[in-house]
ZAVO-778484 format. One record per residue (C-alpha): residue number from 0; residue in three letters; x, y, z. Coordinates in nm, 3 decimals. Layout:
<migus>
<pos=NUM	code=ala	c1=X	c2=Y	c3=Z>
...
</migus>
This chain:
<migus>
<pos=0	code=met	c1=0.411	c2=0.700	c3=-2.180>
<pos=1	code=lys	c1=0.666	c2=0.729	c3=-1.870>
<pos=2	code=thr	c1=0.648	c2=0.425	c3=-1.626>
<pos=3	code=gly	c1=0.762	c2=0.491	c3=-1.278>
<pos=4	code=lys	c1=0.984	c2=0.247	c3=-1.085>
<pos=5	code=ser	c1=0.794	c2=0.370	c3=-0.693>
<pos=6	code=lys	c1=0.529	c2=0.065	c3=-0.638>
<pos=7	code=ala	c1=0.218	c2=0.229	c3=-0.563>
<pos=8	code=arg	c1=0.205	c2=0.148	c3=-0.149>
<pos=9	code=ser	c1=0.526	c2=0.372	c3=-0.153>
<pos=10	code=ile	c1=0.376	c2=0.659	c3=-0.318>
<pos=11	code=thr	c1=0.047	c2=0.686	c3=-0.131>
<pos=12	code=arg	c1=0.268	c2=0.672	c3=0.225>
<pos=13	code=ala	c1=0.461	c2=0.925	c3=0.073>
<pos=14	code=his	c1=0.120	c2=1.098	c3=-0.017>
<pos=15	code=ile	c1=-0.005	c2=1.051	c3=0.329>
<pos=16	code=leu	c1=0.285	c2=1.146	c3=0.477>
<pos=17	code=leu	c1=0.293	c2=1.462	c3=0.287>
<pos=18	code=met	c1=-0.108	c2=1.509	c3=0.376>
<pos=19	code=ala	c1=-0.045	c2=1.520	c3=0.653>
<pos=20	code=ser	c1=0.233	c2=1.765	c3=0.691>
<pos=21	code=glu	c1=0.024	c2=2.002	c3=0.614>
<pos=22	code=gly	c1=-0.223	c2=1.930	c3=0.886>
<pos=23	code=glu	c1=-0.454	c2=1.727	c3=0.698>
<pos=24	code=thr	c1=-0.685	c2=1.465	c3=0.936>
<pos=25	code=asp	c1=-0.642	c2=1.157	c3=0.946>
<pos=26	code=lys	c1=-0.969	c2=1.061	c3=0.785>
<pos=27	code=met	c1=-0.998	c2=1.345	c3=0.517>
<pos=28	code=ile	c1=-0.603	c2=1.163	c3=0.377>
<pos=29	code=ala	c1=-0.800	c2=0.843	c3=0.436>
<pos=30	code=glu	c1=-1.111	c2=0.946	c3=0.194>
<pos=31	code=cys	c1=-0.865	c2=1.113	c3=-0.041>
<pos=32	code=leu	c1=-0.647	c2=0.842	c3=-0.124>
<pos=33	code=arg	c1=-0.896	c2=0.601	c3=-0.084>
<pos=34	code=val	c1=-0.712	c2=0.417	c3=0.180>
<pos=35	code=his	c1=-0.830	c2=0.286	c3=0.565>
<pos=36	code=val	c1=-0.795	c2=0.549	c3=0.831>
<pos=37	code=ser	c1=-0.576	c2=0.299	c3=0.985>
<pos=38	code=thr	c1=-0.340	c2=0.262	c3=0.691>
<pos=39	code=val	c1=-0.285	c2=0.679	c3=0.774>
<pos=40	code=glu	c1=-0.229	c2=0.559	c3=1.131>
<pos=41	code=arg	c1=0.058	c2=0.316	c3=1.054>
<pos=42	code=thr	c1=0.227	c2=0.540	c3=0.755>
<pos=43	code=arg	c1=0.218	c2=0.828	c3=1.087>
<pos=44	code=ala	c1=0.351	c2=0.587	c3=1.361>
<pos=45	code=arg	c1=0.639	c2=0.420	c3=1.157>
<pos=46	code=tyr	c1=0.748	c2=0.774	c3=1.070>
<pos=47	code=val	c1=0.794	c2=0.862	c3=1.400>
<pos=48	code=glu	c1=0.939	c2=0.485	c3=1.485>
<pos=49	code=gly	c1=1.165	c2=0.532	c3=1.212>
<pos=50	code=gly	c1=1.182	c2=0.821	c3=0.997>
<pos=51	code=ile	c1=1.070	c2=0.810	c3=0.576>
<pos=52	code=ser	c1=1.228	c2=0.524	c3=0.470>
<pos=53	code=leu	c1=1.055	c2=0.302	c3=0.761>
<pos=54	code=ala	c1=0.710	c2=0.450	c3=0.671>
<pos=55	code=val	c1=0.774	c2=0.483	c3=0.290>
<pos=56	code=gln	c1=0.932	c2=0.126	c3=0.224>
<pos=57	code=asp	c1=0.782	c2=-0.184	c3=0.248>
<pos=58	code=arg	c1=0.951	c2=-0.394	c3=0.493>
<pos=59	code=pro	c1=1.167	c2=-0.699	c3=0.393>
<pos=60	code=his	c1=1.010	c2=-1.055	c3=0.367>
<pos=61	code=pro	c1=1.164	c2=-1.365	c3=0.482>
<pos=62	code=pro	c1=1.269	c2=-1.581	c3=0.213>
<pos=63	code=lys	c1=1.072	c2=-1.868	c3=0.156>
<pos=64	code=gln	c1=1.190	c2=-2.212	c3=0.266>
<pos=65	code=arg	c1=1.244	c2=-2.428	c3=-0.091>
<pos=66	code=lys	c1=1.005	c2=-2.715	c3=-0.138>
<pos=67	code=leu	c1=1.278	c2=-2.933	c3=-0.332>
<pos=68	code=asp	c1=1.603	c2=-2.983	c3=-0.250>
<pos=69	code=gly	c1=1.891	c2=-3.041	c3=-0.513>
<pos=70	code=glu	c1=1.805	c2=-3.372	c3=-0.563>
<pos=71	code=gln	c1=1.470	c2=-3.392	c3=-0.557>
<pos=72	code=glu	c1=1.461	c2=-3.067	c3=-0.837>
<pos=73	code=ala	c1=1.717	c2=-3.278	c3=-1.056>
<pos=74	code=phe	c1=1.492	c2=-3.583	c3=-1.064>
<pos=75	code=leu	c1=1.224	c2=-3.391	c3=-1.160>
<pos=76	code=ile	c1=1.370	c2=-3.246	c3=-1.415>
<pos=77	code=ala	c1=1.473	c2=-3.536	c3=-1.522>
<pos=78	code=thr	c1=1.148	c2=-3.693	c3=-1.554>
<pos=79	code=ala	c1=1.058	c2=-3.441	c3=-1.681>
<pos=80	code=cys	c1=1.267	c2=-3.489	c3=-2.002>
<pos=81	code=ser	c1=1.224	c2=-3.852	c3=-2.025>
<pos=82	code=lys	c1=0.960	c2=-4.049	c3=-2.230>
<pos=83	code=ala	c1=0.612	c2=-3.996	c3=-2.136>
<pos=84	code=pro	c1=0.425	c2=-4.290	c3=-1.959>
<pos=85	code=ser	c1=0.282	c2=-4.587	c3=-2.125>
<pos=86	code=gly	c1=-0.057	c2=-4.495	c3=-2.230>
<pos=87	code=arg	c1=0.029	c2=-4.076	c3=-2.205>
<pos=88	code=asn	c1=0.139	c2=-3.853	c3=-2.510>
<pos=89	code=arg	c1=0.340	c2=-3.647	c3=-2.238>
<pos=90	code=trp	c1=0.412	c2=-3.519	c3=-1.884>
<pos=91	code=thr	c1=0.146	c2=-3.383	c3=-1.690>
<pos=92	code=met	c1=0.211	c2=-3.150	c3=-1.368>
<pos=93	code=lys	c1=0.000	c2=-3.403	c3=-1.229>
<pos=94	code=leu	c1=0.166	c2=-3.703	c3=-1.315>
<pos=95	code=leu	c1=0.518	c2=-3.579	c3=-1.221>
<pos=96	code=ala	c1=0.401	c2=-3.462	c3=-0.871>
<pos=97	code=glu	c1=0.234	c2=-3.796	c3=-0.806>
<pos=98	code=arg	c1=0.515	c2=-3.973	c3=-0.987>
<pos=99	code=met	c1=0.749	c2=-3.797	c3=-0.691>
<pos=100	code=val	c1=0.568	c2=-3.921	c3=-0.414>
<pos=101	code=ser	c1=0.502	c2=-4.264	c3=-0.521>
<pos=102	code=leu	c1=0.883	c2=-4.359	c3=-0.572>
<pos=103	code=asn	c1=0.931	c2=-4.178	c3=-0.209>
<pos=104	code=ile	c1=1.148	c2=-3.884	c3=-0.394>
<pos=105	code=ile	c1=0.927	c2=-3.665	c3=-0.137>
<pos=106	code=asp	c1=0.632	c2=-3.693	c3=0.109>
<pos=107	code=ser	c1=0.388	c2=-3.483	c3=-0.083>
<pos=108	code=val	c1=0.402	c2=-3.210	c3=-0.348>
<pos=109	code=ser	c1=0.172	c2=-3.048	c3=-0.572>
<pos=110	code=lys	c1=0.115	c2=-2.985	c3=-0.939>
<pos=111	code=glu	c1=0.143	c2=-2.614	c3=-0.901>
<pos=112	code=thr	c1=0.497	c2=-2.652	c3=-0.686>
<pos=113	code=val	c1=0.616	c2=-2.883	c3=-0.993>
<pos=114	code=arg	c1=0.486	c2=-2.606	c3=-1.245>
<pos=115	code=cys	c1=0.687	c2=-2.354	c3=-1.082>
<pos=116	code=tyr	c1=1.026	c2=-2.559	c3=-1.092>
<pos=117	code=leu	c1=1.001	c2=-2.638	c3=-1.436>
<pos=118	code=lys	c1=0.899	c2=-2.264	c3=-1.530>
<pos=119	code=lys	c1=1.197	c2=-2.183	c3=-1.314>
<pos=120	code=met	c1=1.406	c2=-2.425	c3=-1.558>
<pos=121	code=lys	c1=1.243	c2=-2.288	c3=-1.861>
<pos=122	code=leu	c1=1.080	c2=-2.650	c3=-1.945>
<pos=123	code=asn	c1=0.805	c2=-2.649	c3=-2.138>
<pos=124	code=leu	c1=0.623	c2=-2.957	c3=-2.128>
<pos=125	code=gly	c1=0.288	c2=-2.865	c3=-2.425>
</migus>
């Protein structure tokens, strides 16, 4: 089985342009490719504005701002690697988030953010 490297959206947009060049209507293209008519219209408009690469490829997304700076991240990792609070067998994501807020390391942080940072650092609390 072969796997491709192209995104499904890019392939669909290429099919839209191919069918449009063959004279198919926007409605027919949308029905055939199971997309909305506005998707066909936007793809054709992007092609007219900037050519094939603008029409087929996704626009770059702006980078997301980091939730924790280097110092805060280091504190999180050090805390996660330290002994768990008394009465607990291990640190949980919620406990780590609460500890950071209670010590005024950060104003607020979710347990999901904590999980993502620990996953990025390949730390497993389980």
